[in-house]
C-alpha positions as CSV (number, residue, x, y, z in Angstrom):
1,X,5.4,1.7,-36.0
2,X,6.8,5.0,-34.7
3,X,5.5,8.5,-35.1
4,X,7.7,9.1,-38.1
5,X,6.7,7.5,-41.3
6,X,8.2,4.1,-42.1
7,X,9.8,3.1,-38.8
8,X,9.6,2.6,-35.2
9,X,11.9,3.3,-32.3
10,X,12.5,-0.3,-31.3
11,X,16.0,-1.7,-31.0
12,X,15.4,-3.6,-34.3
13,X,14.3,-0.4,-36.1
14,X,17.4,1.5,-35.3
15,X,19.9,-1.4,-35.5
16,X,21.0,-0.5,-39.0
17,X,21.7,3.1,-38.0
18,X,23.5,2.0,-34.8
19,X,25.6,-0.4,-36.9
20,X,26.5,2.4,-39.4
21,X,27.5,4.8,-36.5
22,X,29.7,2.1,-35.0
23,X,31.4,1.6,-38.3
24,X,32.0,5.3,-38.7
25,X,33.3,5.8,-35.1
26,X,36.0,3.2,-35.8
27,X,37.6,5.8,-38.2
28,X,35.9,9.2,-37.7
29,X,35.8,10.9,-34.3
30,X,32.5,11.8,-32.8
31,X,32.4,14.9,-30.5
32,X,30.9,14.7,-27.0
33,X,27.9,16.6,-28.5
34,X,27.4,13.9,-31.1
35,X,28.9,15.6,-34.2
36,X,31.5,14.3,-36.7
37,X,34.4,16.6,-37.7
38,X,35.1,20.1,-36.6
39,X,32.6,23.0,-36.4
40,X,31.9,24.8,-39.7
41,X,30.7,28.3,-40.5
42,X,27.0,27.5,-40.5
43,X,24.7,26.1,-37.9
44,X,25.1,22.4,-37.6
45,X,27.7,22.4,-40.4
46,X,30.7,20.2,-39.8
47,X,34.0,19.9,-41.6
48,X,36.2,16.8,-42.1
49,X,39.5,17.6,-43.7
50,X,41.3,15.2,-45.9
51,X,44.0,15.1,-48.6
52,X,41.3,13.5,-50.8
53,X,37.9,14.8,-49.8
54,X,36.0,12.8,-52.4
55,X,37.6,9.5,-51.3
56,X,36.9,10.4,-47.6
57,X,33.3,11.2,-48.3
58,X,32.8,8.0,-50.2
59,X,34.4,6.0,-47.4
60,X,32.2,7.8,-44.8
61,X,29.1,7.0,-46.9
62,X,29.9,3.3,-47.4
63,X,30.5,2.9,-43.7
64,X,27.3,4.7,-42.8
65,X,25.0,2.9,-45.3
66,X,26.4,-0.6,-44.8
67,X,24.1,-3.0,-46.7
68,X,21.2,-0.6,-47.1
69,X,20.0,0.2,-50.6
70,X,20.7,3.8,-51.8
71,X,18.6,5.7,-54.3
72,X,18.9,8.9,-56.3
73,X,17.7,12.1,-54.6
74,X,14.6,13.7,-56.2
75,X,16.8,16.3,-57.9
76,X,19.3,13.7,-59.2
77,X,22.3,15.5,-57.5
78,X,23.0,12.8,-54.9
79,X,22.2,9.6,-53.2
80,X,20.0,8.9,-50.3
81,X,19.3,6.1,-47.8
82,X,16.4,5.6,-45.5
83,X,16.9,3.8,-42.2
84,X,14.2,1.6,-40.8
85,X,13.8,3.9,-37.8
86,X,12.9,6.9,-40.0
87,X,16.4,8.4,-40.0
88,X,17.9,9.4,-43.4
89,X,21.1,10.4,-45.0
90,X,22.0,12.2,-48.3
91,X,25.4,12.1,-50.0
92,X,26.0,14.9,-52.5
93,X,29.3,14.4,-54.4
94,X,29.5,18.1,-55.3
95,X,28.2,21.1,-53.4
96,X,28.5,24.9,-53.7
97,X,30.9,24.8,-50.8
98,X,34.2,24.7,-52.7
99,X,32.7,22.0,-54.9
100,X,33.2,19.7,-52.0
101,X,31.2,16.5,-51.2
102,X,28.8,16.6,-48.3
103,X,26.7,14.2,-46.3
104,X,23.6,15.2,-44.4
105,X,22.4,13.1,-41.5
106,X,18.9,13.4,-40.1
107,X,18.5,11.1,-37.1
108,X,15.0,10.1,-35.9
109,X,15.9,8.0,-32.9
110,X,17.1,9.9,-29.8
111,X,19.6,8.5,-27.4
112,X,22.1,7.1,-29.9
113,X,24.8,9.6,-28.9
114,X,24.6,11.5,-32.2
115,X,23.2,14.9,-33.0
116,X,19.7,14.7,-34.6
117,X,20.9,16.8,-37.6
118,X,24.2,17.6,-39.1
119,X,25.7,18.4,-42.5
120,X,29.3,17.3,-43.0
121,X,31.5,18.8,-45.7
122,X,34.7,17.1,-46.8
123,X,37.4,19.5,-47.7
124,X,41.2,19.7,-48.2
C-alpha cells in the first residue's frame, strides 16, 4: 500500500485513473501543464464551455469514472469516486458559479501527465 490511505502507486493501483484520463482525452483537450479546459479566475480553476454545460459535465464524469462505483458526498450535494491509487473526484451538478456544474480532481499518483489538483466548471 502507498502512503495515501487506500491505495498504492503501482501500475495496477492507478490503472483505473489512467483509463479514465485516456477516455477523457479522446474528447477533452489536456494542456501541456496537465489541465482540462481554459484557465479560470481562481487558482487551479478551469473552464470548459459548452452549449449544454450539464450534459458536458455528465459526459466528462461518466468518462472519468468508467466502471467505478460513485457515492454521495458527505454534504449530499454531489457524487464522488475514489480511485484505487488514492486519487478522488467529486461531481457537483450545481455550484455557486453561475449555478454551473463542476468536477474536482485530486490526483494522488504523480507522472500521469495531469495536474495533481484542478476544479473544472462547465459553463455556456
